[in-house]
C-alpha positions as CSV (number, residue, x, y, z in Angstrom):
1,X,0.1,0.0,-0.3
2,X,2.8,2.8,0.8
3,X,4.5,1.6,-2.4
4,X,1.4,2.3,-4.5
5,X,1.2,5.7,-2.6
6,X,4.8,6.3,-3.3
7,X,4.5,5.5,-6.9
8,X,1.3,7.5,-7.3
9,X,2.8,10.7,-5.8
10,X,6.2,10.4,-7.4
11,X,4.0,10.2,-11.0
12,X,2.0,13.3,-9.4
13,X,5.2,15.1,-9.3
14,X,6.5,14.0,-12.9
15,X,3.3,15.2,-14.2
16,X,3.0,18.2,-12.4
17,X,6.8,19.0,-13.4
18,X,6.3,17.6,-16.9
19,X,2.9,20.2,-17.3
20,X,4.8,23.0,-15.6
21,X,8.0,22.6,-18.3
22,X,5.3,22.6,-21.3
23,X,3.4,25.3,-20.4
24,X,6.8,27.6,-19.7
25,X,7.7,26.2,-22.9
26,X,4.3,27.1,-24.3
27,X,4.5,30.5,-23.3
28,X,8.1,31.4,-24.9
29,X,6.9,30.0,-28.1
30,X,3.5,32.2,-27.7
31,X,5.7,35.1,-27.2
32,X,7.8,33.9,-30.3
33,X,4.6,33.6,-32.4
34,X,3.4,36.8,-31.8
35,X,6.3,38.5,-33.0
36,X,6.1,36.3,-35.9
37,X,2.4,36.7,-36.6
38,X,3.0,40.4,-35.9
39,X,5.9,40.8,-38.9
40,X,3.5,38.5,-41.2
41,X,0.6,40.6,-41.1
42,X,3.1,43.9,-41.6
43,X,4.3,42.2,-44.6
44,X,0.9,40.8,-46.2
45,X,-0.3,44.5,-45.8
46,X,2.3,46.1,-47.5
47,X,2.2,43.1,-50.3
48,X,-1.4,43.5,-50.8
49,X,-0.6,47.9,-50.6
50,X,1.5,47.2,-53.5
51,X,-0.6,45.0,-55.7
52,X,-3.6,47.7,-55.0
53,X,-5.6,44.8,-52.7
54,X,-5.8,48.1,-50.5
55,X,-8.7,46.6,-48.3
56,X,-7.1,43.5,-47.6
57,X,-3.8,45.9,-46.8
58,X,-5.5,47.6,-44.2
59,X,-7.1,44.6,-42.7
60,X,-3.7,43.4,-42.1
61,X,-2.3,46.4,-40.8
62,X,-5.1,46.5,-38.1
63,X,-4.0,42.9,-37.1
64,X,-0.7,43.9,-36.2
65,X,-1.9,47.0,-34.1
66,X,-4.2,44.4,-32.2
67,X,-1.6,41.6,-31.8
68,X,0.4,44.2,-30.1
69,X,-1.0,47.8,-29.4
70,X,2.0,48.7,-27.5
71,X,4.8,47.8,-29.9
72,X,6.4,50.6,-32.2
73,X,4.5,49.0,-35.4
74,X,0.9,49.6,-33.7
75,X,1.0,53.5,-35.0
76,X,3.0,53.0,-37.6
77,X,0.3,50.5,-38.8
78,X,-2.5,52.6,-38.3
79,X,-1.0,55.3,-40.6
80,X,-0.4,52.3,-43.0
81,X,-4.1,51.0,-43.2
82,X,-5.0,55.5,-43.3
83,X,-2.7,55.5,-46.3
84,X,-4.1,52.7,-47.9
85,X,-7.1,53.7,-47.8
86,X,-6.6,57.0,-48.9
87,X,-4.3,55.9,-52.5
88,X,-7.7,54.3,-53.7
89,X,-10.1,57.2,-52.6
90,X,-11.9,55.7,-49.6
91,X,-11.6,58.9,-47.7
92,X,-13.8,58.1,-44.7
93,X,-12.1,54.7,-43.5
94,X,-8.8,56.6,-43.7
95,X,-10.1,59.9,-41.3
96,X,-11.5,57.0,-38.8
97,X,-8.1,55.5,-38.7
98,X,-6.3,58.9,-38.5
99,X,-8.7,60.3,-35.7
100,X,-8.0,56.9,-34.3
101,X,-4.0,57.2,-34.0
102,X,-4.3,61.3,-33.2
103,X,-6.1,59.9,-30.2
104,X,-4.3,56.8,-29.2
105,X,-0.7,58.2,-30.0
106,X,-0.8,61.9,-29.4
107,X,2.5,61.9,-28.7
108,X,4.3,59.8,-31.7
109,X,6.7,61.2,-33.8
110,X,4.6,61.1,-37.1
111,X,1.4,63.3,-35.4
112,X,2.1,65.9,-38.4
113,X,1.7,63.5,-41.1
114,X,-1.2,62.2,-39.3
115,X,-3.0,65.9,-39.8
116,X,-1.7,66.3,-42.9
117,X,-3.4,63.3,-44.2
118,X,-6.3,64.1,-42.2
119,X,-6.6,67.4,-43.6
120,X,-6.2,66.6,-47.7
121,X,-8.7,63.7,-46.9
122,X,-11.6,66.0,-46.0
123,X,-10.2,68.5,-48.8
124,X,-10.2,65.6,-51.5
125,X,-13.9,65.6,-50.3
126,X,-14.8,69.0,-51.5
127,X,-17.1,68.2,-54.2
128,X,-18.9,71.9,-54.9
129,X,-18.5,74.7,-52.8
130,X,-22.3,76.1,-53.8
131,X,-23.2,73.1,-51.3
132,X,-22.2,71.3,-48.3
133,X,-19.2,73.2,-46.4
134,X,-18.2,70.9,-43.8
135,X,-15.3,69.3,-45.8
136,X,-13.9,72.6,-46.9
137,X,-14.1,74.2,-43.1
138,X,-12.5,70.7,-41.6
139,X,-9.9,70.9,-44.4
140,X,-9.2,74.4,-43.3
141,X,-9.3,73.8,-39.4
142,X,-6.7,71.1,-39.8
143,X,-4.3,72.8,-42.2
144,X,-4.2,75.9,-39.8
145,X,-3.9,73.4,-37.1
146,X,-0.9,72.1,-38.6
147,X,0.8,75.4,-39.4
148,X,0.4,76.4,-36.2
149,X,2.0,73.4,-34.0
150,X,4.4,72.1,-36.7
151,X,5.4,75.1,-38.4
152,X,9.0,73.9,-39.3
153,X,7.7,70.8,-41.9
154,X,7.1,70.6,-45.4
155,X,3.8,69.8,-44.3
156,X,3.4,72.9,-43.0
157,X,4.4,74.8,-46.4
158,X,2.3,72.5,-48.7
159,X,-0.6,73.4,-45.5
160,X,-0.2,77.1,-46.4
161,X,-0.5,76.6,-50.4
162,X,-4.0,74.4,-49.6
163,X,-5.4,76.9,-47.1
164,X,-5.1,79.4,-50.4
165,X,-6.8,77.0,-52.7
166,X,-9.5,76.8,-49.8
167,X,-9.9,80.7,-49.6
168,X,-10.5,80.7,-53.3
169,X,-13.2,78.0,-53.2
170,X,-15.3,79.9,-49.9
171,X,-14.2,83.5,-52.0
172,X,-16.2,81.7,-55.3
173,X,-19.2,80.5,-52.8
174,X,-19.8,84.4,-51.6
175,X,-19.5,85.7,-55.1
176,X,-22.3,82.9,-56.8
177,X,-24.4,83.8,-53.5
178,X,-23.7,87.6,-54.1
179,X,-24.7,87.5,-57.5
180,X,-27.8,85.5,-57.1
181,X,-29.1,88.1,-54.3
182,X,-28.1,91.0,-56.8
183,X,-29.9,89.2,-59.6
184,X,-32.8,89.2,-57.5
185,X,-32.1,92.9,-56.5
186,X,-31.8,91.8,-52.7
187,X,-28.7,94.7,-52.0
188,X,-28.1,94.5,-48.5
189,X,-27.7,90.7,-48.7
190,X,-26.0,91.0,-51.5
191,X,-23.6,93.8,-50.5
192,X,-22.9,91.8,-47.4
193,X,-21.5,88.7,-49.7
194,X,-19.1,90.8,-51.6
195,X,-17.8,92.8,-48.3
196,X,-17.1,89.2,-46.7
197,X,-14.9,88.4,-49.8
198,X,-13.0,92.1,-49.6
199,X,-12.7,91.5,-45.9
200,X,-11.8,87.8,-45.5
201,X,-10.4,86.7,-48.7
202,X,-8.5,89.6,-49.8
203,X,-5.2,87.4,-51.3
204,X,-7.9,85.7,-53.5
205,X,-8.8,85.6,-57.5
206,X,-12.0,86.6,-56.5
207,X,-11.7,90.1,-54.8
208,X,-11.6,92.2,-58.0
209,X,-14.8,91.2,-58.8
210,X,-16.0,91.7,-55.1
211,X,-15.2,95.3,-55.1
212,X,-16.3,96.1,-58.6
213,X,-19.9,94.4,-57.5
214,X,-20.0,96.8,-54.6
215,X,-19.5,100.0,-57.1
216,X,-22.1,98.8,-59.0
217,X,-24.5,98.2,-56.1
218,X,-23.9,101.6,-54.3
219,X,-24.2,103.3,-57.4
220,X,-27.1,101.6,-57.8
221,X,-28.9,102.6,-54.4
222,X,-27.5,106.6,-55.3
223,X,-24.7,106.1,-52.7
224,X,-22.3,107.6,-55.0
225,X,-19.7,108.5,-52.4
226,X,-19.5,105.0,-51.4
227,X,-19.5,103.9,-54.8
228,X,-16.2,106.2,-55.8
229,X,-14.6,104.7,-52.4
230,X,-14.8,101.3,-53.9
231,X,-13.7,102.5,-57.4
232,X,-10.6,104.5,-56.1
233,X,-9.7,101.0,-53.8
234,X,-9.9,99.0,-57.3
235,X,-8.4,101.4,-59.4
236,X,-5.3,101.8,-57.0
237,X,-4.7,98.0,-56.5
238,X,-5.6,96.6,-59.6
239,X,-5.8,99.7,-62.0
240,X,-4.8,96.9,-65.3
241,X,-7.8,94.6,-64.7
242,X,-11.0,94.2,-66.6
243,X,-13.3,94.9,-63.4
244,X,-11.7,98.6,-62.9
245,X,-12.6,99.1,-66.6
246,X,-16.3,97.8,-65.6
247,X,-16.3,100.0,-62.7
248,X,-15.2,103.1,-64.4
249,X,-18.2,102.3,-66.8
250,X,-20.9,102.4,-64.2
251,X,-20.0,106.2,-64.1
252,X,-19.4,106.9,-67.6
253,X,-21.5,104.7,-69.6
254,X,-20.0,105.8,-72.7
255,X,-16.6,104.8,-71.8
256,X,-15.4,102.6,-74.0
257,X,-12.2,100.1,-73.2
258,X,-9.5,101.3,-75.5
259,X,-8.0,97.7,-76.1
260,X,-12.0,96.9,-77.6
261,X,-11.9,100.5,-79.4
262,X,-8.8,99.4,-81.2
263,X,-10.1,96.1,-82.2
264,X,-13.0,97.6,-83.6
265,X,-11.0,100.0,-85.5
266,X,-9.0,96.9,-87.0
267,X,-11.9,95.3,-87.4
268,X,-13.5,98.2,-89.5
269,X,-10.2,98.4,-91.8
270,X,-9.8,95.0,-92.4
271,X,-13.7,94.9,-93.6
272,X,-13.1,98.3,-95.9
273,X,-9.8,96.5,-97.6
274,X,-11.9,93.3,-98.0
275,X,-14.6,95.8,-99.8
276,X,-12.0,97.7,-102.0
277,X,-10.5,94.7,-102.9
278,X,-13.1,93.0,-104.5
279,X,-15.6,95.8,-105.5
Protein backbone atom coordinates (compact mmCIF):
# COMPACT_ATOMS: atom_id res chain seq x y z
CA UNK A 1 0.00 0.00 0.00
CA UNK A 2 2.81 2.34 0.87
CA UNK A 3 4.49 1.44 -2.42
CA UNK A 4 1.34 2.31 -4.38
CA UNK A 5 1.02 5.64 -2.50
CA UNK A 6 4.65 6.52 -3.17
CA UNK A 7 4.22 5.55 -6.80
CA UNK A 8 1.12 7.76 -7.09
CA UNK A 9 2.94 10.70 -5.50
CA UNK A 10 5.96 10.19 -7.78
CA UNK A 11 3.80 10.04 -10.88
CA UNK A 12 1.86 13.12 -9.76
CA UNK A 13 5.08 15.10 -9.27
CA UNK A 14 6.33 13.92 -12.65
CA UNK A 15 3.20 15.05 -14.45
CA UNK A 16 3.14 18.38 -12.60
CA UNK A 17 6.76 19.02 -13.54
CA UNK A 18 6.12 17.98 -17.11
CA UNK A 19 3.07 20.21 -17.33
CA UNK A 20 4.99 23.11 -15.81
CA UNK A 21 7.84 22.71 -18.27
CA UNK A 22 5.38 22.37 -21.13
CA UNK A 23 3.52 25.48 -19.98
CA UNK A 24 6.71 27.52 -19.74
CA UNK A 25 7.72 26.25 -23.14
CA UNK A 26 4.29 27.18 -24.51
CA UNK A 27 4.62 30.73 -23.13
CA UNK A 28 7.98 31.15 -24.86
CA UNK A 29 6.59 29.75 -28.08
CA UNK A 30 3.56 32.07 -27.85
CA UNK A 31 5.84 35.09 -27.35
CA UNK A 32 7.89 34.18 -30.39
CA UNK A 33 4.76 33.38 -32.34
CA UNK A 34 3.32 36.81 -31.45
CA UNK A 35 6.27 38.58 -33.02
CA UNK A 36 6.21 36.36 -36.08
CA UNK A 37 2.47 36.87 -36.53
CA UNK A 38 2.90 40.63 -36.25
CA UNK A 39 5.73 40.72 -38.78
CA UNK A 40 3.87 38.40 -41.11
CA UNK A 41 0.72 40.52 -40.97
CA UNK A 42 2.68 43.73 -41.60
CA UNK A 43 4.51 42.22 -44.58
CA UNK A 44 1.25 40.87 -45.95
CA UNK A 45 -0.18 44.36 -45.65
CA UNK A 46 2.73 45.88 -47.56
CA UNK A 47 2.44 43.25 -50.27
CA UNK A 48 -1.30 43.80 -50.65
CA UNK A 49 -0.78 47.58 -50.77
CA UNK A 50 1.77 47.22 -53.58
CA UNK A 51 -0.70 45.00 -55.47
CA UNK A 52 -3.49 47.53 -55.03
CA UNK A 53 -5.65 45.44 -52.70
CA UNK A 54 -6.12 48.21 -50.15
CA UNK A 55 -8.89 46.55 -48.17
CA UNK A 56 -6.80 43.44 -47.51
CA UNK A 57 -3.78 45.65 -46.80
CA UNK A 58 -5.67 47.73 -44.24
CA UNK A 59 -7.06 44.57 -42.63
CA UNK A 60 -3.53 43.20 -42.13
CA UNK A 61 -2.23 46.49 -40.75
CA UNK A 62 -5.10 46.48 -38.25
CA UNK A 63 -4.15 42.93 -37.23
CA UNK A 64 -0.67 44.20 -36.33
CA UNK A 65 -2.14 46.79 -33.98
CA UNK A 66 -4.53 44.27 -32.42
CA UNK A 67 -1.75 41.75 -31.78
CA UNK A 68 0.62 44.15 -30.06
CA UNK A 69 -0.90 47.63 -29.44
CA UNK A 70 2.05 48.71 -27.24
CA UNK A 71 4.68 48.06 -29.87
CA UNK A 72 6.24 50.67 -32.17
CA UNK A 73 4.58 48.86 -35.05
CA UNK A 74 1.05 49.64 -33.85
CA UNK A 75 0.96 53.39 -34.65
CA UNK A 76 2.84 52.77 -37.89
CA UNK A 77 0.26 50.19 -38.86
CA UNK A 78 -2.63 52.60 -38.25
CA UNK A 79 -0.97 55.17 -40.50
CA UNK A 80 -0.31 52.51 -43.14
CA UNK A 81 -3.97 51.46 -43.01
CA UNK A 82 -5.03 55.12 -43.37
CA UNK A 83 -2.67 55.62 -46.29
CA UNK A 84 -3.93 52.42 -47.94
CA UNK A 85 -7.51 53.70 -47.78
CA UNK A 86 -6.44 57.16 -48.99
CA UNK A 87 -4.72 55.80 -52.11
CA UNK A 88 -8.00 54.38 -53.39
CA UNK A 89 -10.22 57.29 -52.32
CA UNK A 90 -11.74 55.58 -49.27
CA UNK A 91 -11.52 58.90 -47.47
CA UNK A 92 -14.07 58.11 -44.76
CA UNK A 93 -12.15 54.99 -43.70
CA UNK A 94 -8.85 56.86 -43.83
CA UNK A 95 -10.27 59.64 -41.65
CA UNK A 96 -11.50 57.08 -39.11
CA UNK A 97 -8.02 55.50 -38.88
CA UNK A 98 -6.31 58.88 -38.55
CA UNK A 99 -8.64 60.08 -35.80
CA UNK A 100 -7.91 56.88 -33.90
CA UNK A 101 -4.17 57.39 -34.38
CA UNK A 102 -4.33 60.97 -33.06
CA UNK A 103 -6.43 59.89 -30.08
CA UNK A 104 -4.27 56.89 -29.12
CA UNK A 105 -0.80 58.16 -30.01
CA UNK A 106 -0.85 61.99 -29.68
CA UNK A 107 2.88 62.19 -28.87
CA UNK A 108 4.03 60.00 -31.74
CA UNK A 109 6.75 61.38 -34.03
CA UNK A 110 4.45 60.98 -37.04
CA UNK A 111 1.57 63.03 -35.64
CA UNK A 112 2.27 65.92 -38.03
CA UNK A 113 1.91 63.52 -40.95
CA UNK A 114 -1.38 62.22 -39.50
CA UNK A 115 -2.81 65.75 -39.36
CA UNK A 116 -1.59 66.49 -42.87
CA UNK A 117 -3.20 63.34 -44.28
CA UNK A 118 -6.38 64.05 -42.30
CA UNK A 119 -6.64 67.58 -43.70
CA UNK A 120 -5.92 66.28 -47.20
CA UNK A 121 -8.66 63.65 -46.94
CA UNK A 122 -11.18 66.36 -46.12
CA UNK A 123 -9.75 68.51 -48.93
CA UNK A 124 -10.28 65.67 -51.41
CA UNK A 125 -13.90 65.41 -50.27
CA UNK A 126 -14.59 68.97 -51.46
CA UNK A 127 -16.90 68.48 -54.42
CA UNK A 128 -18.88 71.67 -54.89
CA UNK A 129 -18.43 74.87 -52.94
CA UNK A 130 -22.09 75.70 -53.55
CA UNK A 131 -23.21 72.67 -51.53
CA UNK A 132 -21.98 71.23 -48.22
CA UNK A 133 -19.22 73.28 -46.61
CA UNK A 134 -18.32 70.82 -43.83
CA UNK A 135 -15.39 69.24 -45.71
CA UNK A 136 -13.98 72.67 -46.59
CA UNK A 137 -14.27 73.89 -43.00
CA UNK A 138 -12.64 70.78 -41.51
CA UNK A 139 -9.87 70.75 -44.10
CA UNK A 140 -9.08 74.40 -43.36
CA UNK A 141 -9.20 73.70 -39.60
CA UNK A 142 -6.62 70.89 -39.77
CA UNK A 143 -4.31 72.68 -42.22
CA UNK A 144 -4.36 75.69 -39.91
CA UNK A 145 -3.63 73.45 -36.90
CA UNK A 146 -0.71 71.95 -38.79
CA UNK A 147 0.77 75.37 -39.59
CA UNK A 148 0.34 76.62 -36.02
CA UNK A 149 1.71 73.52 -34.28
CA UNK A 150 4.23 72.12 -36.79
CA UNK A 151 5.51 75.26 -38.57
CA UNK A 152 8.93 73.89 -39.51
CA UNK A 153 7.78 70.86 -41.48
CA UNK A 154 7.34 70.23 -45.19
CA UNK A 155 3.68 69.55 -44.42
CA UNK A 156 3.28 73.11 -43.16
CA UNK A 157 4.49 74.58 -46.46
CA UNK A 158 2.02 72.52 -48.43
CA UNK A 159 -0.72 73.39 -45.94
CA UNK A 160 -0.21 77.11 -46.59
CA UNK A 161 -0.66 76.55 -50.32
CA UNK A 162 -3.78 74.46 -49.72
CA UNK A 163 -5.24 77.19 -47.50
CA UNK A 164 -4.97 79.66 -50.39
CA UNK A 165 -6.85 77.23 -52.62
CA UNK A 166 -9.50 76.73 -49.94
CA UNK A 167 -9.92 80.49 -49.53
CA UNK A 168 -10.46 80.74 -53.29
CA UNK A 169 -13.19 78.12 -53.03
CA UNK A 170 -14.87 79.96 -50.15
CA UNK A 171 -14.56 83.30 -51.95
CA UNK A 172 -16.11 81.83 -55.09
CA UNK A 173 -19.07 80.68 -53.02
CA UNK A 174 -19.53 84.19 -51.64
CA UNK A 175 -19.38 85.62 -55.18
CA UNK A 176 -21.92 83.06 -56.38
CA UNK A 177 -24.35 83.92 -53.57
CA UNK A 178 -23.74 87.65 -53.96
CA UNK A 179 -24.59 87.51 -57.68
CA UNK A 180 -27.68 85.45 -56.91
CA UNK A 181 -28.93 88.17 -54.55
CA UNK A 182 -27.90 90.82 -57.07
CA UNK A 183 -30.07 89.22 -59.75
CA UNK A 184 -32.97 89.17 -57.27
CA UNK A 185 -32.32 92.86 -56.50
CA UNK A 186 -31.72 92.01 -52.85
CA UNK A 187 -29.07 94.67 -52.45
CA UNK A 188 -28.13 94.34 -48.77
CA UNK A 189 -27.58 90.54 -48.72
CA UNK A 190 -25.63 90.88 -51.95
CA UNK A 191 -23.49 93.68 -50.53
CA UNK A 192 -22.75 91.64 -47.40
CA UNK A 193 -21.49 88.71 -49.48
CA UNK A 194 -19.16 90.90 -51.54
CA UNK A 195 -17.91 92.70 -48.44
CA UNK A 196 -17.08 89.33 -46.92
CA UNK A 197 -14.82 88.59 -49.87
CA UNK A 198 -13.06 91.97 -49.54
CA UNK A 199 -12.62 91.67 -45.78
CA UNK A 200 -11.78 87.97 -45.41
CA UNK A 201 -10.47 86.77 -48.77
CA UNK A 202 -8.44 89.70 -50.04
CA UNK A 203 -5.64 87.43 -51.31
CA UNK A 204 -7.92 85.44 -53.60
CA UNK A 205 -8.69 85.79 -57.30
CA UNK A 206 -12.21 87.01 -56.56
CA UNK A 207 -11.52 90.21 -54.65
CA UNK A 208 -11.46 92.40 -57.79
CA UNK A 209 -14.92 91.31 -58.88
CA UNK A 210 -16.21 91.73 -55.31
CA UNK A 211 -15.00 95.35 -55.19
CA UNK A 212 -16.56 96.06 -58.60
CA UNK A 213 -19.89 94.63 -57.44
CA UNK A 214 -19.78 96.95 -54.43
CA UNK A 215 -19.23 99.88 -56.80
CA UNK A 216 -22.20 98.70 -58.83
CA UNK A 217 -24.59 98.18 -55.90
CA UNK A 218 -23.73 101.45 -54.14
CA UNK A 219 -24.23 103.36 -57.40
CA UNK A 220 -27.63 101.72 -57.93
CA UNK A 221 -28.63 102.67 -54.38
CA UNK A 222 -27.61 106.28 -55.00
CA UNK A 223 -24.62 106.07 -52.65
CA UNK A 224 -22.19 107.58 -55.13
CA UNK A 225 -19.57 108.55 -52.57
CA UNK A 226 -19.40 104.93 -51.40
CA UNK A 227 -19.33 103.72 -54.98
CA UNK A 228 -16.43 106.08 -55.75
CA UNK A 229 -14.60 104.91 -52.63
CA UNK A 230 -14.62 101.32 -53.87
CA UNK A 231 -13.78 102.43 -57.41
CA UNK A 232 -10.69 104.25 -56.09
CA UNK A 233 -9.72 101.15 -54.12
CA UNK A 234 -10.06 99.04 -57.25
CA UNK A 235 -8.15 101.54 -59.36
CA UNK A 236 -5.34 101.91 -56.84
CA UNK A 237 -4.74 98.19 -56.51
CA UNK A 238 -5.97 96.70 -59.79
CA UNK A 239 -6.00 99.47 -62.38
CA UNK A 240 -5.14 97.12 -65.22
CA UNK A 241 -7.90 94.63 -64.46
CA UNK A 242 -11.10 94.27 -66.46
CA UNK A 243 -13.12 94.93 -63.29
CA UNK A 244 -11.62 98.39 -62.93
CA UNK A 245 -12.70 99.16 -66.48
CA UNK A 246 -16.19 97.83 -65.72
CA UNK A 247 -16.35 100.07 -62.63
CA UNK A 248 -15.27 103.07 -64.70
CA UNK A 249 -18.17 102.33 -67.03
CA UNK A 250 -20.60 102.54 -64.08
CA UNK A 251 -19.86 106.27 -63.80
CA UNK A 252 -19.38 106.91 -67.51
CA UNK A 253 -21.87 104.99 -69.61
CA UNK A 254 -20.16 106.10 -72.83
CA UNK A 255 -16.77 104.81 -71.69
CA UNK A 256 -15.21 102.42 -74.14
CA UNK A 257 -12.27 100.21 -73.27
CA UNK A 258 -9.29 101.44 -75.39
CA UNK A 259 -8.39 97.86 -76.27
CA UNK A 260 -11.94 97.17 -77.47
CA UNK A 261 -11.87 100.40 -79.44
CA UNK A 262 -8.63 99.42 -81.19
CA UNK A 263 -10.02 95.97 -82.03
CA UNK A 264 -13.19 97.56 -83.41
CA UNK A 265 -11.17 99.96 -85.59
CA UNK A 266 -8.97 97.10 -86.80
CA UNK A 267 -12.06 95.10 -87.69
CA UNK A 268 -13.56 98.02 -89.59
CA UNK A 269 -10.30 98.53 -91.50
CA UNK A 270 -10.15 94.85 -92.51
CA UNK A 271 -13.74 94.97 -93.76
CA UNK A 272 -13.05 98.21 -95.63
CA UNK A 273 -9.97 96.79 -97.38
CA UNK A 274 -11.86 93.59 -98.19
CA UNK A 275 -14.62 95.60 -99.92
CA UNK A 276 -12.05 97.65 -101.84
CA UNK A 277 -10.33 94.48 -103.13
CA UNK A 278 -13.48 92.73 -104.31
CA UNK A 279 -15.59 95.65 -105.52
